[in-house]
TORROVO-101884 format. One line per 2 residues: number of its first residue (from 1); their letters; for each residue x, z, y of C-alpha. Coordinates in steps of 0.1 Angstrom, whole numbers, plus 5000, padded with zeros to 4 digits. Example, Ala and Ser with C-alpha at 12.3 -4.5 7.8 and 13.67 -1.06 7.14 Angstrom:
<rs>
1) AS) 5123 5078 4955; 5137 5071 4989
</rs>
This chain:
<rs>
1) MG) 4243 4833 2159; 4238 4799 2176
3) LF) 4250 4790 2213; 4219 4802 2231
5) DS) 4217 4838 2213; 4237 4857 2236
7) VT) 4222 4888 2251; 4232 4876 2286
9) HN) 4215 4843 2283; 4180 4858 2268
11) LA) 4183 4881 2299; 4194 4848 2319
13) EQ) 4159 4831 2306; 4139 4862 2307
15) AL) 4148 4867 2344; 4139 4833 2356
17) DA) 4101 4832 2340; 4100 4864 2356
19) TW) 4115 4852 2391; 4093 4822 2387
21) YK) 4063 4844 2381; 4071 4860 2411
23) QQ) 4072 4833 2433; 4040 4825 2425
25) VI) 4024 4864 2429; 4038 4855 2464
27) SH) 4025 4819 2471; 3989 4834 2457
29) NI) 3993 4863 2486; 4003 4838 2512
31) SN) 3971 4816 2504; 3949 4846 2506
33) SD) 3961 4862 2540; 3929 4850 2558
35) TP) 3907 4863 2529; 3888 4896 2534
37) DY) 3893 4926 2513; 3922 4908 2498
39) KA) 3943 4932 2481; 3983 4918 2485
41) KT) 4001 4916 2445; 4036 4926 2436
43) VE) 4062 4921 2407; 4087 4940 2401
45) FG) 4111 4933 2373; 4147 4944 2386
47) LI) 4140 4981 2386; 4126 4982 2353
49) LK) 4155 4962 2342; 4180 4986 2363
51) EK) 4161 5015 2341; 4164 5003 2308
53) CK) 4202 4993 2311; 4210 5028 2318
55) CR) 4222 5032 2286; 4247 5058 2270
57) YH) 4271 5033 2254; 4273 5052 2222
59) AG) 4273 5031 2194; 4286 5005 2177
61) IK) 4280 4969 2156; 4257 4967 2134
63) DG) 4246 4937 2117; 4267 4919 2141
65) IY) 4246 4931 2173; 4261 4956 2195
67) HA) 4234 4987 2196; 4234 5014 2222
69) DN) 4216 5045 2226; 4184 5037 2246
71) SP) 4191 4998 2241; 4170 4974 2262
73) IG) 4176 4957 2232; 4153 4950 2210
75) ED) 4156 4953 2164; 4152 4910 2166
77) GK) 4184 4916 2189; 4174 4901 2223
79) LH) 4166 4919 2254; 4132 4925 2262
81) LT) 4124 4921 2302; 4089 4935 2309
83) VT) 4077 4921 2344; 4048 4946 2361
85) TG) 4022 4933 2383; 4006 4956 2413
87) YE) 3992 4960 2443; 4009 4964 2474
89) TN) 4000 4999 2493; 4029 4997 2516
91) TN) 4016 4974 2542; 3985 4985 2564
93) QI) 3950 4970 2561; 3936 4949 2590
95) LD) 3898 4952 2601; 3886 4929 2571
97) GN) 3902 4947 2544; 3933 4926 2536
99) NV) 3967 4940 2534; 3987 4906 2534
101) DM) 4015 4910 2556; 4031 4870 2564
103) EK) 4068 4883 2573; 4072 4907 2543
105) EQ) 4054 4877 2519; 4075 4851 2537
107) SA) 4107 4870 2536; 4102 4879 2494
109) LA) 4093 4848 2486; 4125 4832 2502
111) DA) 4147 4859 2483; 4126 4852 2455
113) QY) 4139 4811 2456; 4173 4827 2462
115) QY) 4172 4847 2427; 4153 4817 2409
117) GT) 4186 4793 2419; 4213 4817 2414
119) LM) 4197 4819 2378; 4193 4783 2370
121) DY) 4231 4779 2385; 4239 4805 2362
123) LN) 4226 4786 2333; 4236 4753 2347
125) NN) 4272 4762 2347; 4268 4778 2307
127) YM) 4256 4745 2295; 4283 4729 2313
129) MI) 4310 4749 2296; 4292 4743 2266
131) RK) 4294 4704 2269; 4327 4703 2277
133) AV) 4338 4724 2246; 4316 4703 2224
135) SK) 4329 4672 2240; 4366 4674 2234
</rs>
């Protein structure tokens, strides 16, 4: 097992990718706010992660890897995060058929940027601890 093969590290990397993708989708929604008949898209990965992590912790170590019933950890020992993209259904359409709510999109973009920054801080702190441990 390598330094970067932990479940939390793999989860953080996948969540970082998913958060970046979420920012891209939100930016695309904002840029199409004046496009007739454009339907806003949404990205979900937090809810899916919560569902996957509702495991019954009734298992043990097999081949050096912890497994739990209904675990989100695949046979390769890595957590697999699923990201879904859908269409926004909770906003009203305006006369031209567009349903982009700019306030909602800007709030979601700020939230996604905060999540991205937090994940980057987490990974940077892990790398810093490894650098300190290796340098001594």
